[in-house]
N, C-alpha and C positions, 0 to 999 in steps of 0.2 A: 505495498499499500503508499504511495507515494505523502509525503508533508507535507508539503506547497503548499497546501489548500489547495487542490485541482481539483484531485482526484475524491471529489464530496461525496457520488454515494458510496461510496465504500465506510467514507466516512460517518455515513451519515450526516448531512447534514445540506443544505440549499442553498444555492449556484444566487447570488445574486446580482438582479439582472437592471440594464437600464428601460425603461419606459420611460421616464422625462429625462431633461436637461432643466440642472436650476436657474434661477438667471431668470425674468421677462420669457422668452422663447421655448414654446414648448418645443420638444423631440421635433424631427422628422422625419416621420413616416421609416420608411428605408433605412432613414440610418441606426432606430431599433430594434428592424429584423434583418441587418444584417450584427446588428449584436447577440441577437438572437441566434442566428442563425454560427457566429461563430463560437457558440458554449453548447450551443450541438454538436458539431465538426468534433471539434473540441473533448465535449461528451466523451463520443463514441472513438477515441482515436485510446483514449486515456480506459477505457472501461468494454471495449469490444471483446467478443461480441455482445452486442446492447437489444433489448425492442426499444422499443416507441414509448410502449407504459415502462421501461427502466428511465429512459430521456424523461418522462413528464414527472416521472414521484420523486425525481430527484433533484433538477430544478428549479417544479414549481412553475414549467408553464401547461397548458390543457390541454386532453390529448386534441384537442381537434390542430392548436398550433403549433404540435409536433409534428403531427402527420404534414401541416402543409408545410414546416420547412426543414421536412423528413424528402420529401418530394422534391423538395428545388435541392437538395443535395443530390437526389441521386439523378435528379438533371443538369445537373453542373458535374456528374461527374466525380464527385468530392468518399460519396462514401453510398453498400451497394449494401441489396440483400444477401441472404445467405441461405433463405430454406430456414423450415423448423423446423425448434425446438421441443423437443415434451420433455425435458429436463427440470422441472420445473414447476411450479403449483401452480395450479386453474388450466385452463385453455393452452393448447400450444401457442408459439409467437416467433411471428415475422424476426430475422438476428440481422443486425445492422454493423457491420467493419467499414474501415476508409474503404476507400477504391480511391482516387487519384489519379488513374495508370496512365490519362493521357499528360500530367504534367513533373514538372523536375523543377527544383530549387540546385543555386548552384555558390561554390563559395572555389575562390583560389587565395591563397596565402602568395605572398610577397618574401622571400625571404633574403639575408643575404648569398643562398651557396644553392638557388632554385623556386622552381614557384609550382605549387601542388595546388590541382580543382579535388572538385568533390559535388559532383554530384549524385541527390536522392528525390524520389520520390516520394512522397503523401506520409506514407507511414514511417516515415525515416527511414529507407532504405538504400543503399546505393546504390545506383544505376551506373557513375561509372568513376573510375578513382585515376587521373593519372598526374604524374613525378616528373618536372623539366632540369634540366642542370639550365643556370644559368647565373650570372655574374653579376648580382644584385652587388656586391661591394663597391666594384669597377661602370657598374651599368651608369646613363645618367639616368633622371626620371624620365627624359622620351622617351629614351632607352627601353624604359620599364613599361611606361606604357603599350609601345607599342609591342610587348614582347607579354603582355598577358590580356592585351587585346585580341593579338592572337588563342591563346588558348583558349581565348572567350570564343572565337571564334567555332576553332573547331568543338567548341563542348555544343554549342547550341547547333548546327553543324547533327553531329555523332544525337545529339537529343529530337533534332526535326527526323530523322531518319528512323529511328524507334516510333515516329506519330506522338511524342514530346514536345510540351509548349513552354518554354522555361519561362519559370512566373519573374524572377527578381535573381540578382548577382551581384552577393558581399566580396570586397578582396580586403582579409587581412592586412597589416600593414605593423611590422615592429618598430611603435613610435609614438608619436605623441596625435592623437588623432581629432578633432576641434565634434562639438554636436551636427558642427553641417556640415562634419564627412571631407574638409579639408585637412589636410595634413602638413600641421606645424611644423612634427622636423621631429627627420626619424636620425637616429645617428650614425646608426649600424649603418643604410641608409647611403646614408651624405644629403641627405633632405631636407629641404628647407622650406616649408611653403607649398607643399606643392596642392595643387585640386583637382590629387588624381579622380574622383568621380567624372565630375566633371566634362576632361583630358578623353576620359577612356568612354563615354558617351558619344565624344566629338568621334573617337576612332572607329567606336561600333557603327558611328549616323545614324546615330540617335535610337537603340534597340526600343522591342516595348514592350518590353521587363526593364524596372527598374535597376537603379545601380546605385550599389551602395559600400562605403569603405571604412573599417571600425582596425580597433586594437586589436595586434592579434591574438593576449593577453584575453580583451573585455570575449574572444569568438571562444580562445576556445574553453573562457571558462562555462556558454553560453553550452557548447557540444556538451561535455560535461556532465552539466545539467541538466539535460535532456538525452541523454545516449550511455550516461557514461553508468558505474557504478554505485554510487552517491547521488543520480538522479532524480530520488525523492529524498533529497536534503536542501531547508530550504535557504541552508550561510554554509557557505565555501568556498576554496579560493585555488585557482585552478595559477600555477606559478610552470610561467614559458623556461625552458631549459634550453633555448639557444644561446647566441652569442653576446643576447642581451638576455639580463631578466627582471619580464615585467610581468605584474598582479593582476588575474582577470576575477571580481570579486562579488558573488552572488550572497545579496542579505535580504531576510524574510521573500527569498524566494523569486527573486528583480535584478537586475546587474548593476552596480553602483556604478555610477559614472562621476560624480563630480561636476564643481556646479558649467565646467568649462570642455568635459567630459574627460579629463587632464585622469583622471586615476587612476590609481594601480603601479607606480611607478617608485615598488619596494626595491627595486632592482641600484636605486641611486639616494637608496637609506642606508647611513654612515655606520658599520655596525661594528667597525676598527678603527681607531682612530689612525692605528703607527701601521694600517695597511699599507699597501701597492696602490699607486693612482689608476684611479678610474678614467675607463675613454671621455666622463664630463668633466675631465682637470680636473675632480674633490678626491683625496685621501680616504682609504676604507669603507668604500660602499662595498656594497652586499656585491653586487658585481662584481666587484674583480675580486674579495675572496671566496667566493661560492656560485659562479660562475663557471661556465666549459671552458673558456677564456680562462680563469684559472686556475682549473685540473690540467692543462697542457704545461699553464708557467710554470708549475711546480718539477715539472718532468725535466724542465733544459732550459737554463741561462739569460732566456731570452723573454722575460717574462712573459703576461699572462694575452699570449696573440698568440694568434695562428689560425692558419686560412683554411676559409671553410669550405676549400678543395679537400681539404686531409681531414676535417671533422671526423665524418665518418669511419675511414681508420685508425684516427688514432683510437677512435671511441672502443671500433672492434680492439685495439691490443690496451690498452686500459681491461679492459674485462677480461680480456684473456691472464694477464699477469695478476690478474684477480685472483681468477679463479683456481689457477696455478697456489697459490699461496704468498705471492711477495712484497715479505714486509713490508719495504720501500711501499707498495705501493697501496698495501691497507693500508699503513700510516695517512699517505696524504687524501686519498677516499674517506680519510676515517674524520680527518683535520679539514674536511671539506663540509664534508657533514654537515658536522659542529659548525662552523661558520651559516650555513643553510641553516641552521636549529635557531643559532638567534634571529635571522629575521622572521623564521614562524611562529620565535615569542615573540616578537610584537604583532605579529595576525593573530593569533594567539590572545592577548592583553586588549587588545584595540576591539578585533570584532568577534573572539570565540565563533568560531568557524568551527561544522561539523566536521570536516574533512578540507586540507589542503596539496593539493595533488598534482603531482609531479609531472613536469609532460616535460615532451624533446626529448636530445638529447639526457635529460635526470633522466628516462628510463632503464634501460642500459645499466647502469650503475647502480643505482635505488636503491640492492641489494646493501652494496657499501653504506651508501649516505644517510639509508635509510635510522638507521641504531643508532648515530652516530647525531643523528639529526634532533630524532626523539631524544634520545638524554639531555642534551643541548638544552633545547625547549624546554624540558620538564624542572628544570634547576630553573629558570627561567621568563618561568609561569606563576602570572601567582593564585591560579588558579590547581587545586590539587589536582593530579593526571593529568597537565596541561589543558585546560575547560574544558577534556574530551576530548582536544580536534587532535582529528589520528595526518600523520602523515600517513601515503599512497602513494603509489604510480597511478600513472595512466591507463587503463588500456585500448584509450580508442587511435593511439601509432604518432606519427609522428605529420596526418597533416588536421589534429585536432582544427586545428583554428580556421581551415575549407572545409573543413565539418558545420563548424559553427557560423563561420556565413548562411552558409546553406538552412542552419539552424534560424538563425537570423530571417529568414526568409518564409518557411514555416510556425515564425513565430507571427510574421505580419497576417498570413490568410486564416491563423486562429481569432488576431483581436481584430476580425472584422472585414480585411482585406483580398475580400474572396476575389477568384477567377473569375471572368464572364461565362455567361450560356456559350454552352458550344454550338 
């Protein structure tokens, strides 16, 4: 059972429906109907297979309204009937499940070493996953736009061949992304004030679907919240494990963005004043002492830097040495994990999340990082046992941010932005 307030049928709680607006202007009928359609669609996703009677009982909508809404969703091919079930009290009922076969939601992640695209159907089933190498560090923003546009066109063409319509595209970027979608600063890509959504729409010649841009950690958190093992957690944090360290924060079931959309820059919180210099120019930032670059810097004399092209092979070598019991490697990972635990303790004291999920390149190193991080967090957290906060490794793979982009599109559909009838 989900614990974020959305699976209300199982919790025995009625959904709150919007039937009017506050203020002098009454709600438009179409707005109310779109809201109720979204309520029914979300209920079917979380409770399928379910009947019309189940929906009415849990939402408070009357049966006639539910029948009309379900008929609309079936016509839009968002929901379909699966036949009768007799395994219930009373008369057999026609059961409903998600359809969405004509649609796809897409997300693309831009990173220092490549581009990843994930497309999902309405139920969240992945229908396309591609990863393409791309020199994000050395490429200009215009070159990145061209590369992302090419990958987007490839995705759309693939979906068209499969008779699917793309409902939206969200691009994940490792940097500060304003609430309007402009990339203000992406240090690891060397971008400054890039209107990526506008430029990408122009490159794609104003496609029919909306294009949005968001921070990669935010989208990783959305992916974990919708698809990960802790999807039922109302409060969780996703930490990127790429060249930078960012935090996507879910509070009470909603993404925390901050006033300008710049929340979550945990990587630039100082945890060791005597530590190495960070790429931002400060000393001892979490990114400098516990980022992936710091892992490699401890094995060389060159400092905490690593070429994006060799990240994966370097990670594989560190894992090999750790599995072989190499003492120096184990000591470095334990130290890195301890530094990571300092950052987790800040999150635990400030936000009290149920879980902190380590993503990206942290995942293969998690068996050695997590024990030290847990021990350090436990010592530095005011509440007993780190306030109930668990540190876990992501199960969503390296495409979590791209998957989160697709999840954001699905969220918008469930918020009432339904596709038109075919």
